[in-house]
N, C-alpha and C positions, 0 to 999 in steps of 0.2 A: 635423781641419778647421784649415786654415791661415788664421786670422781676420786675421793681421796683414797678409797679402797683400791680402785683399779691402779692408780699410780703408786702407790706404796706396798702393792701386794709381794712385790720382788724382795721387800725389807723383811717380809714376815714368813715363818714357816706355818704352813697349813698342816699342823699335826694332828693326825688322826689316831684311832685306837691302833693299838699294836705297836707303837713305837718303844723300843726297848730302851732302858737305861743306859746301855751301852752305846746305842746311837744318839741318846742325849748327851752324853759325855764326849762323844766325837764332835758334835754340833758345838758344846762349849769350849772345846780345845780349839776347834778351827776360829772361834771369834776371839778368845782372849790372847792367842799368839802361840808361839813355837816352844811349848812346853816340852820337857824330856820326854814324855808320852807321845807327843805328836811327832817329835823328831824320830822316836823309835817306829812309829807306825810308817813313817815315810821310809826308813831304812828296810822294811820288809816289803816294800814294793819297788825295788831296784829294777831298773829297766833291763837289766840283763838276766833277770830270773826268767827261767825257761816256762814257766808257768804262763799259759795264754792271757791270764788276768793283766799281765804287765806288758809283755813285748813278744810279737812273733818272732819264733826262731826256725826251729826245723820244719814246723807245719806253719799254714795260714788259715786257720779253722774258721774265721769270720771274713766277711767282704772288708772290714776296717782293719784285718790284721789281729788286733787284739780287742778287749772288751772296751777299751777307751777309744777305738775308731781311728787311732792315729796314723794307720798307714805307714807304719814303721816297722822295718825289721833290724832286730838286733845282730843279724849276719854281717860279718864284714869280710868274708874271704874275697870278695870282689870289692875293690877299693880304689881310691883316686889314683895310686900307684901302677895298678894292673889293669885298669877298666879297659886299656887300649886293646887289651888281648881278648875281650870278649867277643863271643861269636855265637852264631845259631847253634843251638843244641838239636833241637828239632822244630819241625813246623807240622801242623796237623793237617789231616785232609781236608778239604773244602767242606763246609758245613751243608746239611740238607737244604733243598729248596731255595736256594739263593739267599739264605738268611744271613744276616750280620749280627754279631753281638756286641754289646757295650756293657755286659755284666763284669763284675770283678770275679774272677775265678777263685775258689776256696780251694784249699789243698789239706787232705787228711788221709792218713794210712796210705801214702804213696799215690793218691788218686787226686786229679784237678775236676772239680765239679762246677759247671757253668750252664747257662741256657742261652739258646739262641732260637728265634722264631717260635715255633711251636714245641720244640724239645728240650729237654734235659740231658747233657752229656756228662759221662765220666771218662776221664783219660788217664792213661798211665803217665803219671808226672815225670817219669824219666825217658819215656821214648815217645810220647805224644799218640800212642795207638788208642783207638777207640775200644773201651771195655764194655760198655752199654750206653744205649741212649732209650729215652723214654719219650712218646709222642703224648701230650696232655691231652688231646682231642680225640683220642681212640680207644680208650679202655673204659670199661665200667668201674665206678669208684663204690666201695663198700662203705657202711657207716649209715650217716643220715641219707639214705639213697633217695627218698622222696623228694626232699629239699634240693639235693644236686641234680635230679632228673630235671626239676622246675628250673634250675639256674641254668641248665645247659653246660657245655665245657668252654674253657677260656684259655688264655694264653698265659705263660709266665711273664711276670712283668720285667722289665728290663734292667732291674738293679742286681739280680743274682739270687743265690740261694744260701740256705744255712745248713750246717751239719752238727751232728751230736747224736749219741745214743745209738750208733750204727744206722743212722738215717739221714737222708737228705730232704730238707724241708723246702716246699716251692709254693709261693704265693701266685695266684692267678688273677688275672684281670676281671674276673666275674665274681670275686669274692670268697673263693675256694683256697683252702690251705690242703696240700698233699704232702704225705710223707713217704719217701720212697726208700727201699733198703740199699745202703751203700753197696752191698756185695753184687747185686745183679739188677738194681734199678726196679724191682717188683714192687708193687703198690701195698704199703703195710696200711694206711689209712687215709681218708680224705674228709674234711669237714667244711661246711659252709658257714663262714663267719662274718659275712657281709648282710647282716639284717639289723635294719634301723627304720622302724620296727620290723618284726616278721611279718610277712613273708619278705624274703630277700627283694631289694627294689634295684632297678637299673641304675648304674653310675657307681655302685658300692664295689671297689675293688682293693684286694691287696696289693698296694702301691709300694712296698719297700721289700728290702731282701729279709727274710725271716732271720731273726737273731736267737741263737740258742746258748742257755747258761743254765748249768745244774738241774736239768730236768725239765725246763721251761722253755717254750718258744715264743717269742714276742714278735707281733706284727702289727703293722700299722695299715690303716684304711684310708682311702681317699675320700674325698667330700665333692665328687663330680655332681653335676647335675642340682646342686642346691641341696645336699644333705648336710650330715655331721660327720667330721673326721673322728677316727676312734682308734684307740690302742688296744689289743687284746693280749692276754697272756693264756697260752694254752699248755696242758699236759703234754709233753713230748712223746709219750708211750702211747697215747690213745686219741689225742686232738681234743679232749674234754676241755671247755672254756674253763678257766680258773678265776678270770677276772675280766673286765673291761672298764675302759675310760673314754668317755664321750669329751671331746676338745670342747665343744660348746655346751656349758652346763644347763641342765633343766631346771624348772621350778623348785626352789627350795635348797639348791646347791649353790655353794660360794661362787660368786662370780656371775650368777644369773642375774644380778641386779644391773648389771653393764650392758644388757640387751633391754629392748622395749619390754614394758610390762603388760602393755594392753593388747598384744597380738602375738602370734606364735611364728615370727619370722626367725627366731632361734632354732626351730627344728630344721631350717634350711640355711643354716648360720656358716657352713664352712669349715674351715680349719683342717683341711685333708693333711695327712700324715705321710709324706710322700718318700721320706728317708729313714735309712736304718737307725735304730735307737743304740745307746752307749749303757753300759753297766758299770756301776761301782759295788761290787758285793760287800766290801767293809762298811759302807754307809747303808747299804740295803736299798738302793736307788736306781731307777733305770730312768734314762733321760730321752726325750724326744724333742724335736722342733716341729712346730705346727705351721699349717699354711694359712692363706688369705682368708678373709670373711666374705661371705656371700649374702647379698648381690654384690658383685666384685667392685662395680664403680658407683654404686648408688647407696651412698651413705645416709640419705634422708629416710630410707625404709628402717634403719637400725641406729637411732642415736646412742652414744656410749662407746665405751672403749672396746666393747665387744671381745670379752674374754673368752677361751684363752687362745684366740687367733694370733698367729705371727708372734708366737711366743716359745720360749724354751720352757717346758714342764718337767719336773723332778717327781717321780711316783714312788710309792713303796712297792717294791718288788713282790711282797707277798700278799698285799691287798689290792693295789692299784689306786690307793689313796694319794691324794696330791698332797706333797710335802712343801713346795715352793714353785713359784713359777716367775718369769721376767718377761714382761711383754716388749718386743723391739719396735713395734709399730702399733700405735694406738688408733682405733677406728680406722682400719686400712681400707683406702679407697684406691689403691694401685695394683692389686693382686701381687703383694709384696711378700709372697711366702718366704720364709727361711728355707732356702733351697740348697744349702750346703750341709752336710751331715755335722753334727755336734762333735767335737774332739775334747777327751778327758786329758789332762797332762799334769805334771807336777809342777807347781809354780813356785818362783821365789818372789817376794815382795817385800821391799824394804828390809831384806835381809832375812825374811821369816819364809818357811817352808809352807805352801798352802796347796790343797787340792783344787787344781784349777779346772775350769771348763771354757772352751772356745766356741762361740756362736758367730758365724759371720752372716751379717745382714745382707739382703740382696743388692742394697746400694753400695756394698763394698766396705762397711765399717764392721771392723771385729770387736764383739764385745767379749771380755774376759771377766768370768764370774767365779766365786768360790762355790764348788759344787756341793758343799754340803749345806749351804745357807742361802745361796743366791745373790748373795752380796757382791758388788762389784770390786774386782781386785784392782782396777785401775778406774778413776772417777769417771762418773756417768753423770751428765745433765741434761735437763729439759730445756730445748731452744724452741723458740717461736718459729711457726711455719706459715706457709700463705693460708688464708681462710676464704671459705665460702659458706655462709650461713645455710644456704640450701642443703649442702651436702652435710651439714652437722660436723663440720671438720673438728679435728681435737685441736686445741690452742697450741699443744707443744708436741714435740717428739724427742726421745732419748738419743743423746750422741755421746761417745766416749771423749772425754776431755784431752786435747791436745794430741788425739790421735790423727794418723793420714790414713785417708781411706784410699781403698784400692783403685778406685775409679776417679778420673778428673771431674771436677766440679762444672756445673752448667755454664760457667763463664767461658769454657774453652770452645763452646759451640756457637757464640755470638754471632761470628762472621761466616759461619759454614752452613746455615740452612738455608733452603732455596728460597728464591724471591716469592713472596705472597704468604710466608707463614710468619707466626709470631713465636717467641721462644719463651717458655716457662722454665722453672726449676723442677728438681726431684721430686719436691712436695706440693708442686702445683696441682691443685684438684682437677680431676677430669671435668669438661665442661660441656653442656650441651648448647649453650649459647655461643660459644667461641669454636667455630668448626675448623679453624686453622691452627690450632694451637699445637706446638710439638714441645717436649720435654725430654730430658734423660732418663732411660728406664732403669728397672731394677734387674739389672742383668749379671750379677754374679750368681749364677744358678747351675744346679744340678751336679756340677764336678765336685767329689769330695777334696777337701784339703788334706795334707799330710802336715804331722809335727815330728820334728827331730828333738828328742832330749839333748842331743850332742852339740847342735847348734843354739837351741833355744827358738827357733824359727817356725813359724807356720808357712806353709807353701799354698798359695791359693791362685786363682784365675779367674777373669771375668771378661766381659765385653763391654767397651765403651760406645754406646750407641744411642741414638734419639729416636723417638717414635711419636706417632700420633697421640696426642692427650685429648681425648674427645669420647663422648658416651651418647648413647641414644635415650630419647624420653622414656622409652620402655626399661624400667630399671633392673629388669631379668634378661635383657638382650645383652650377650656376650659379645662385645665389641664396642663399635663397629670396627670392621677391618679397613685400612685405608692405605693407599699406596703414595709414598713420598719419594720421587726420584731425586738422584744426586746425592744422597747420602751416604757417605762412608763410615764404616766402623773400624775399631781398634781393639784387639785382644791385648789383655795385659796378664802377664805371669810374674809373680813377685813373691818375695820372701819377706814376712812381717816378725818383727822382734817381739816374743811374748812378754818380754820385761817393759817394754815401753809402748808398744802399739805402733811403732814406726817403721815405715818401709826400709828395708835394709838394701836390697836391689829390686830392680824392676826391668821388664823386657817387654816391648812392644812387638806384635807381629798382626799379620793380616787374620780377620776372625776365620777364614777357610784353613788357615794353618794351625790355629789353636786346638781345636777339637773340643769333645765333650767329655773325654776321660780325664781323670784326676791323677795324682802325683803319688809316687812312693819314695819314702825317705829310707836311708838304711844307715847302719853303723859305720859302713866304709867311707862316709863322708860324700854320699852321692845322693842325687835326686833323680829318679826316673819318671819319664812320661812319653806318651805316644801322641804325636800331632795329626791332625787331618791330613798332612801331606804324605803320610805313611812312614815317616821317620821315628823310630824308637830312639830317644836321646838320653843321654846321662849326663846331668849338670854338676858341676862342684857345688854342694849344697851351700856354702859360704858365701860364694861370690856370684852364681848363677852363670858362669862360664860352662859352655857346651864341651865337654871333654871326650865324649863319644857318641857315635850315632850308626844306625844300621837301617836300611830300608825293608820294610815288610812287604811292599808290594801292593797295599790296599789303602785307600783314602776314605775318610768319612766315618768309619764306624769304629769305635775303640773303646775299651773298658780302661780300668785303672791297674797298673801293674802289681804283682804279687810276688813274695819271694820266699823260697823254700829251701830245704837242704836234703838231698837223698845220697847215702853213701859218701857222705864227706864232701860233697859237691854242691856249691850254693847256685841256684838257678833263679833267674827272674823271667816271669811269664806274663803275657799280654794277650787278651783276645782282640785281633785286629780284622775287622770287617768279617769275612766269612772263613778264617782261619784263626788258629792259636799259634803263636810263638813263644818259645823258651830258648834262653841264653844261657850260657856258662863259660867260664874262661876256656879259652882256645876251642871253642866250638868250631865245627867246619861246615855247618849248613850255610850256604850261600846266600847272601842278600838277594831280594827280589828286585826286578826292575820297578823303578819309580812309576807310580800310577799317573794316568794322564789327569792334570788338574784343570779346572776351568781357565780359559783364556781370559787375559783382563778385559774388562766389558768396552765395548766400542761406543756404548751409550750409557745412559743413567736410568736405565729402565730394567726391572725384572719382574716376573709374573707370567701367568698363561696369555698365550697368543691365539686370537680367535681369526678364522678364516671368513671375513665378510667386508662388505663395502659400506655398511650403516652403522652409525654409532648414536646411541641415545644419551641425552645429557644427564639423565637420573638413573641410579642404580637401586634396584631392590636386593637386599642382603637377607640372608637367611640363616637361622639358627635354630637348633631344635635340643630340648632337654624334656625333664619330666613334667615341666609344665607346658609341654606342647610345641608346635612350631611357632616360631617367633620372627618377626620381620622387622626391617629398618629401611625406610625410603631415605637414600641418601641424595640430597639434592646438588651435590658438589662433587660427584663421581661418575666419570663416564662409564658407559656400558656398551661395549666392552673397552677396558682401559687400554689395551693393546690390538691392534687389527693387521692383518695382512692380506694383501691382495695383489693380482698378478695385473700388469698392464694388458690391455686389448686395444688394437688399432691405434697404437701409439699414444695411450692415455690410461689414467686410472682414476675413477671418479669415486669420491666419498661424499657420503651425504650424513648430515646431523639432524636429529629429530628433537626437538625440544618436547620431552614428555614432562616436563616440571612445572612449577609454579611461579617462576620468575624468569627475567630476561637472562639468556646466555649469550655471549658473543664469543665465537669460536675464532681463534686467531693463533698464526704461527708465533712460536717464542721469538723469533727474530722479527716478527711483525711484516714479513714478507707477503702474507696473505691473510684473508679473513672472510667470514660468511657474513659480516655485518650482524647486527642485533636480531636475534631469533626470539619473538614472543613465545609465550607458552601455545603449543600446538603447531608452531610453524617448524619449517625446515629449511636448510641451505647446503649447497653442495661446493667442493672445490675439486678442480681436475689438476692431477699431478702428470707431468710429461717426462719424468724420467725416474727410474728406480732409485731406492734410497730409503732412510729412516728419517721420519720427520716428526718433530716435537712440536706440541700444540698446547694452549692453555685456553680457559674462559676468562676473557679479559674483565668481565664483571667479577670473576670470583678466581683470583690469579693462582690460588694454591690447587686448582683442579687443573691436572696435567693428563695428557694423553699421548700415544705414540701410534704413527701409521707406518707400516713397513710394504714398500711397493717393490714388488719384484718383476723381473723380466717377464716378458709374454711367454706363454707355453708354446713350444715347437710342436709339430705335427707327431713326432715320435713320442714327446711327453704325453699327447693325448692318447695315443694308441696305447701306451703302456697303462694309463689310468683306467682305460677300458678293458686292458686284458689283452696281450699279444697273443696269437695262436699258440696253443699248448702251454700258456703260462697258467700257473694255479693260483687262484684268488684265495680269499678268506672263505671259511666255511659258509659265510653268509652272502658271498658273492660280492661285496662292497668294496669300493675303494678305500683308501686309507683315511683320506678326509671324511668320508661318510661315517666309518666306522668309528673315528674319533668324535664326531657329532653325537652319535649314539651313546658313545661312552661317556659323555659329558652328561647326559641325563643320569645315568646309573651312577657315576661319582658323586653328582649332587645329592642323590638318594641315599647311598650307602656309606660315603667317606666324607662328604662336604660338612657334616656337624662337627667333626674333631679337626680335619686337616684344613677347614676352610673352603669356601666354595671358589676363592680365588687360589686356592692351592698354598696359602700362605702359612698354614700352620698356626697352632696355638699349643702352648706347652702343656703337656709332654709330646704331643703329637707333632712330628716335624713338619717343616715345609716340604712340599712335594715341587717345587719350582725354583729357578734361579741357581745360585751357587751350591746351596744345600743339595738338590737333585744332582747337580753335575759332580760335585765332590764324591758323592755316594755311588753314582752309576756309570760315570763317562768310561768307556772301555770295556765295559762290562757287556754281557748278553743280554738280550731281551728276555730270554729264557729264565735268567737270574731274576729279573724285575717280575716277570710273571710268577716265578715260583715264589717269590716272597710274599707277594700280594695275595695269591689264593691260598697260601698255607696259613696266612697270619691274620687276614681280614674277612669279614669284621672282627673285631677283637673278641667279642662275646660268643661268635659262632664262626670260627675260621673254615674256609673251604665250603660254606654253605650256599654259594652263589654258583650258576651255571657257568662252566668253563669259558663259554662264549662271552659272557658277562664280564669276567675278569680279563678276558683279551680285549674287549672294547674299551674297559677302564685304562688298560695300558697303553693303548692307542690314543687315548685321550691325553694322558699324561705326557706321552712322548711328544705328540703334536703341540701340546702347550708349552713344551720346553724347546720348541724349535728343533727337535730331532727328526732327521729324516731316516726312514727304513725302507725306502721305496714308495711306490704310488699305490701298491695293493695293499689290501687289508691284512691283518694277522692272521694266521690259520693256527688251528690247534695240532699242530706238528711240532714235536719237542725238537726234532733234529733241525728243522728250519729255523726255530726261534734261537737256538744255540748258535747258528751261524750269524744271525743278526746283531751285528755291534751297536751299541748306543754311542753315536757320535753327532757333533754339531753339523749342520747344513753348512 
């Protein structure tokens, strides 16, 4: 293994054919210092230049605002002095099918373009009126029709759309790119780009917002189900592919030597491209951040650094050739994608002006690089990390010298983990042999940073959390999932000084408040963002003080704000759940009522609740990918993890069955009762004499937790309602809600569980469908909203392809698993009735 090459690759330019003398000169100037030519080049890229290459002003043509992805507006009509007068300019109509949007809207020619659910929207940016909308799964696609017919239709990915040449470019979850005409939303062309190798394979999706520049559309592809991430350049007028770049190099390509040479594991090596790229036209480079290696947690299959996973790659815009790279995690074992878009900025280092690039690693460390060469602008060193010979761990990992990470280190969790667990640190390898290992996660993810050239600060956010650090013996099993009660997380919003890498200010808020939307910095000295509590806030960009706030009325779904100017008026717009808001000075659209947020938990448990009186000591977990159905037998996880049963004749009896291979002793957490030791194939029962919530563990494996919820006995009126009172309408299947929910569980496992998890816990980018995540998105909304969202968007590759009754059953399962009551009867296919049912806690 040529370790030196993989470690030192960021020091080298991988110069391919077609590099001009002008580009080489720029490289030389960047290395030797701030000559007159370099200073002149800097002056031509002043941030207040209205050209979109430098800063967004009257329009917002890319999701990042400008080609550098800075999420910065040079407009300053709205500023620290008058932001108190900011008000709603307009709020859009509710989006179709209960959809929420977290895409960043782009603005061009007076129109806002964004996507939500299965639709792409064009709104009047001044009034919010819908100009047109396009449903991605309803129209024939010209072009490579045969390939597209094989692929089926997909959904727009959540990142957003791109605009240019009079077209709106949309990346779909099934590997298609569509071009819609800006004027009316009609289809100009469609191309299937998700082929590795042809024909198109399941799991290849356009996973970022298309980026347009100078007649070319750049799109990134995911690497789900063990494929290779890919970056494509397409002709904007026709969709014809100009070049592509695979993140994992094949035989004969530089970097292939960092993968095993005696097998083809590289073909399924990962490196998904989940985030929009950035462009420097002067250097002729396009930049992307790449994702984790695959198999995610099984390093023994792929010894070596596994280039170019978890890296920043700089590609020649014309040829797609790799110019330079910087790997931020060697031999990834933690699914440690670079999950925040790259930002290009103008740096000052030791009094010299440099073309800078900021890349946030998912553990909260910001790497600042020279974007011409990849050389660090602030020193980076390799530090020793925990080792596991079986996992072929890398001996070291890179860290910025003297920099403060966004997240607290593992020592802060020393006295916070539940009894029975052991604590590791961020780079502790996942373990097959240690089933109770916890460690801080790589949780600075998804939300874009913003950068203000006025303050010189990056604005970033992340979640300080801890999670189960274990893996299955099957190297291709994704997971396993595990429930850890009693763990609290904290979200962090901070400003980082680009000159020093130090935190300038930091705010801590509950994760349910932070949200997944990023921030917008403006020349008015402000930073805007929308939280999951529905509050759109403006901060003093220098100090972090909240200086203005308005309630949008919706929680849980949000994009990143944009800013633009129409008729001399500056607007700030944001997608907020099922609507879009725009704000301006002296706007008079009134704020909405604050959404209903999850109540503080009365216990430490989250996850689905099942109605049963029997628990097994061992769980069978299931995952599916292109290698087929995969299973994991978890000896230390109760099945179900949470149960609910009603008292009958003054008692509630729960029985545990030992379906494992070792002794399990079921005991109350407070030792008030126990089953005694249960040998394999044995069972034991406990009787509860009053309603309440009971926490228990396995004393032999004290990291195995479970919960019992005992409810009061049913009354005769309850039983009558369950069987249907005279004249009362039941579901179309004639089932009670509990029976329908049970049927829905089977359909969920078959159609949804591989992405969202059979425990509804989610896996990035598929969100959790239980606990605070579910509550924040759906409490207070109607069952019809939830039904519409699911049937119009799921499954991702073929939305609305299941019978309506199947979707209703799945909704019933989700509601009951989240302890939501909509009455005793099942859900009927009656839109009016579903609209009347509000999602609320029992």
